C-alpha positions in Angstrom: -8.7 90.8 104.6 -11.4 89.5 102.5 -13.6 91.9 100.8 -17.1 92.0 99.7 -19.2 93.0 97.1 -20.3 96.3 97.6 -23.6 96.0 95.2 -25.3 92.4 94.2 -27.7 92.8 91.3 -29.4 89.9 91.9 -32.4 89.9 95.1 -32.1 86.5 97.3 -34.1 84.9 99.9 -33.1 82.6 103.1 -33.1 79.0 102.0 -35.3 78.1 104.9 -38.0 79.7 102.3 -37.9 76.8 100.2 -37.8 74.5 103.5 -41.2 76.2 104.5 -42.7 75.5 100.7 -41.4 71.8 100.6 -43.1 71.3 103.8 -46.3 73.0 102.2 -46.1 70.5 99.0 -45.6 67.6 100.9 -49.2 67.4 101.8 -50.3 66.9 98.5 -47.7 64.0 98.4 -45.1 66.7 95.7 -41.6 65.2 96.3 -38.6 67.4 97.3 -37.1 66.5 93.3 -40.4 67.5 91.9 -40.4 70.5 93.0 -36.4 71.3 93.0 -35.8 69.2 89.9 -35.8 72.2 87.3 -34.0 74.9 89.6 -31.0 72.8 90.4 -31.4 73.1 94.1 -30.7 70.1 96.5 -31.9 69.4 100.0 -28.3 69.7 101.5 -28.0 73.0 100.1 -31.0 74.4 102.0 -29.8 73.1 105.0 -26.8 75.0 105.0 -26.6 77.8 107.4 -27.0 81.2 105.3 -27.6 79.5 102.0 -29.7 81.9 99.7 -31.4 81.5 97.0 -32.2 84.2 94.0 -35.1 85.4 94.5 -36.2 84.8 90.7 -35.9 81.2 91.2 -38.0 81.5 94.1 -40.7 82.9 92.4 -40.4 80.0 90.0 -40.8 77.8 92.5 -43.9 79.2 94.1 -45.0 78.6 90.4 -44.3 75.4 90.3 -45.7 74.4 93.6 -49.2 75.7 92.4 -49.0 73.5 89.5 -48.2 70.7 91.2 -50.6 71.2 93.9 -53.2 73.1 92.3 -53.6 75.3 95.1 -53.3 79.1 93.9 -53.5 79.9 97.8 -50.5 78.7 98.9 -49.0 81.9 100.2 -51.4 81.9 102.9 -50.3 78.0 103.7 -46.3 79.0 103.3 -47.1 82.0 106.3 -48.7 79.8 108.4 -45.7 77.6 108.6 -43.2 80.6 109.1 -41.5 80.7 112.2 -38.9 83.6 113.5 -36.2 81.1 113.4 -36.6 80.8 110.0 -34.8 84.3 110.2 -31.5 83.6 111.6 -29.8 85.9 113.4 -32.7 88.6 113.0 -34.9 86.0 114.0 -32.7 85.5 117.3 -32.5 88.9 118.1 -36.3 90.0 117.4 -37.4 86.6 119.6 -35.2 87.6 122.8 -36.5 91.6 122.6 -38.4 93.3 125.3 -41.6 94.0 123.4 -43.1 93.7 120.3 -42.0 97.2 119.1 -38.6 96.9 119.7 -38.5 93.5 118.0 -40.2 95.2 114.9 -37.2 98.2 115.4 -35.1 94.8 114.4 -36.8 93.9 111.7 -37.2 97.7 110.3 -33.0 98.1 110.7 -31.8 94.9 109.5 -35.0 93.4 107.5 -32.3 93.1 104.4 -30.8 89.9 106.0 -33.8 87.8 105.0 -34.7 90.1 101.9 -32.7 92.0 100.1 -35.4 93.4 97.9 -37.7 94.5 100.4 -37.6 97.2 103.0 -39.8 97.1 106.3 -41.3 100.6 107.8 -43.3 101.6 110.5 -45.1 105.0 110.5 -47.4 106.1 113.3 -50.5 108.4 113.0 -51.6 109.2 116.1 -53.0 106.3 118.3 -52.5 104.0 114.9 -49.3 102.5 113.1 -48.9 101.3 109.8 -46.1 98.4 108.9 -45.9 98.9 105.5 -43.6 96.5 102.7 -41.7 98.1 100.3 -39.8 97.3 97.0 -36.5 98.8 97.0 -36.2 98.2 93.0 -39.2 98.4 91.0 -38.2 95.5 88.7 -39.3 93.3 91.7 -42.9 94.0 92.7 -44.2 92.1 95.8 -46.7 89.6 94.2 -49.9 88.5 95.1 -48.5 85.1 96.7 -45.2 87.0 98.1 -48.1 89.4 100.1 -49.9 86.4 101.3 -46.8 84.6 102.3 -44.9 87.8 104.2 -48.3 89.4 106.1 -49.6 85.6 107.2 -45.8 84.7 108.1 -45.7 88.1 110.1 -48.8 88.0 111.9 -48.0 84.2 113.1 -44.5 85.2 114.4 -46.1 88.4 116.1 -48.3 86.1 117.9 -46.0 83.6 118.7 -43.4 86.1 119.8 -46.3 87.7 122.2 -48.2 84.5 123.5 -51.6 86.7 122.6 -53.9 87.1 119.6 -53.0 90.4 117.9 -55.8 92.3 116.3 -55.5 95.0 113.5 -56.1 94.6 109.4 -53.9 93.7 106.7 -53.2 95.5 103.8 -52.8 94.1 100.2 -52.5 95.7 96.8 -54.0 93.0 94.9 -57.7 92.5 94.2 -59.8 89.8 96.5 -59.0 86.0 94.9 -62.0 84.1 94.1 -60.4 81.3 96.3 -60.3 83.8 99.5 -63.3 82.1 101.1 -61.3 78.8 101.8 -58.8 81.0 103.9 -60.8 83.7 105.7 -60.8 81.4 108.9 -56.7 81.4 109.1 -56.7 85.5 108.8 -56.7 87.2 112.4 -58.2 90.2 111.2 -59.9 92.0 108.3 -57.9 91.8 105.0 -58.5 95.0 103.0 -57.7 94.4 98.9 -56.8 97.1 96.6 -54.9 98.9 99.2 -51.9 101.0 98.4 -49.1 99.4 100.3 -48.9 96.1 101.4 -48.7 95.5 105.3 -50.4 96.0 108.1 -52.5 98.7 110.4 -52.8 98.1 114.0 -53.5 100.1 117.5 -50.3 101.6 118.9 -50.4 99.7 122.3 -49.6 96.6 120.4 -45.7 98.3 120.5 -45.8 97.5 124.1 -46.4 94.0 124.8 -43.7 91.9 126.3 -42.1 89.0 124.5 -42.2 85.6 126.2 -38.4 84.9 125.5 -37.0 88.7 126.5 -33.5 88.2 127.4 -31.5 91.9 127.2 -28.0 90.1 127.4 -28.8 87.8 124.8 -30.6 90.8 122.5 -27.2 92.6 122.6 -25.0 90.2 121.3 -27.8 89.0 119.0 -28.1 92.4 117.4 -24.5 92.7 116.7 -24.3 89.4 114.8 -27.3 91.2 112.4 -24.8 93.9 111.9 -21.9 91.5 110.6 -24.7 89.7 108.6 -26.0 92.7 107.1 -22.1 93.9 106.1 -21.3 90.3 104.7 -24.4 89.7 102.4 -24.4 93.5 100.9 -28.1 92.5 99.9 -28.2 94.4 96.7 -27.7 97.5 98.3 -25.6 100.5 97.2 -22.6 101.6 99.8 -24.7 104.6 101.0 -27.2 102.5 101.8 -25.3 99.5 103.6 -23.7 102.4 105.9 -27.0 103.8 106.5 -27.9 100.1 107.7 -25.2 99.6 109.6 -24.4 103.0 111.1 -27.0 103.1 113.4 -28.7 100.7 115.6 -32.4 101.2 117.6 -30.6 100.1 121.2 -27.0 99.9 120.6 -26.7 103.4 119.1 -24.1 105.1 116.3 -21.0 103.0 115.2 -17.7 104.5 114.4 -16.5 104.6 110.6 -13.7 101.8 112.0 -16.9 99.2 113.1 -18.7 99.9 110.6 -15.7 99.5 107.9 -15.1 96.2 109.8 -18.6 94.9 109.7 -18.3 95.6 105.4 -14.9 93.8 105.6 -13.0 96.7 104.1 -10.5 99.3 105.5 -12.0 102.7 106.9 -9.7 104.5 104.5 -11.2 102.4 101.5 -14.8 103.4 103.1 -14.0 106.9 102.7 -12.5 106.5 99.5 -15.6 104.9 98.4 -17.9 107.0 99.9 -16.2 110.0 98.8 -16.4 108.5 95.0 -20.3 108.7 95.4 -20.0 112.5 96.9 -20.7 110.8 100.5 -19.2 112.0 103.5 -19.1 110.1 106.6 -19.7 112.4 109.1 -22.3 114.1 107.2 -24.1 110.8 106.9 -24.1 110.7 110.5 -25.6 113.9 110.8 -28.6 113.4 108.3 -29.7 109.9 110.1 -29.5 111.6 113.5 -32.0 114.2 112.5 -34.3 111.5 110.6 -33.8 108.9 113.7 -34.7 112.1 115.8 -38.2 112.9 114.2 -39.1 109.4 113.7 -38.0 108.5 117.6 -40.0 111.9 118.9 -43.1 111.3 116.6 -43.7 107.5 118.1 -43.6 108.4 121.6 -41.6 105.5 122.9 -38.6 106.7 124.2 -38.1 110.3 126.5 -35.9 113.1 125.2 -33.5 112.3 127.1 -33.3 108.7 125.8 -33.3 109.8 122.5 -30.2 112.2 122.9 -28.5 109.5 124.4 -29.3 107.0 122.1 -28.4 109.6 119.1 -24.8 110.3 120.9 -25.5 113.6 122.3 -23.2 114.5 125.4 -27.0 116.0 127.2 -30.1 116.9 126.2 -29.3 121.0 126.0 -27.2 120.2 122.7 -29.6 117.8 121.3 -32.6 120.4 121.4 -30.3 122.8 120.0 -29.5 120.6 117.0 -33.1 119.2 117.0 -34.2 123.2 116.5 -31.8 123.9 113.9 -33.1 120.9 111.7 -36.9 121.7 112.4 -37.2 125.3 113.6 -38.9 124.0 116.9 -37.9 121.8 120.2 -38.3 118.1 120.5 -40.7 118.8 123.2 -43.0 121.1 121.0 -42.4 118.7 117.9 -43.7 115.9 120.3 -47.0 117.6 121.4 -47.8 118.4 117.6 -50.6 116.4 116.6 -49.8 114.1 113.9 
């Protein structure tokens, strides 16, 4: 059995991101060789399925592209080029989900596949949802161009998936750049500068928008492929974080220890031993994840109590309600009715 590195210290991004950058700089007649030469990258490498580039190398390529083109707002142009297909298996899974909310759940669960150093989180406050991009490691902060790229790209992909113009607000942590007036016509909605996070604020009703390519059977297969890819990559996460990512799926529910071990390419005995070395017991980790997702799923109110109970692996609603009361001191129904 082949083993994988449990922790990788170097964050990476998909090679397809560099291909997008090549497409953008060609507008200024910048050649592939001019862009890539100093990083030792070849076009044939970038075209290989699953090829990844160290984030630091990608950052240098961005700065080189700005120097060669004289365009500091290149992140906006890069984001407009982004397609769902750029993200491999996670893009395939998101594309065939039933609704935009389900697609975002997939992105949230498997965002480590395209980005090993960022996390994606959905927070709901009343009828408003926040989609937040956060750094896993403070040493790798999302900069101005990176935020432009990802936020513009997410908006473009959301509109492509739904076939509808999405309304909302973008939020970025950097101040308004002097060149912003040249790109305002490309932004779908208001962009808030000097915010306290990078992401979006939008009405919760958007989560129910159906996707134009929804396919339940293909979605199930694609989600399994996402798990396998996540296990293969490691993605700079600790073993405990990798297990957290792999053990629960928003539609498929919980995986067994044997299934998680298989996706990490280790034996169940080895997985158990490594978890114990980090002071973690698999069963207790699953229980904490159940509690976390129970609170979140009830708070966003997209599923009924029965559906949440089934998804979290309980034999009936009574057992789930008993466990939830033990965790929170209140029933699932009361928790859903509580003000945000």
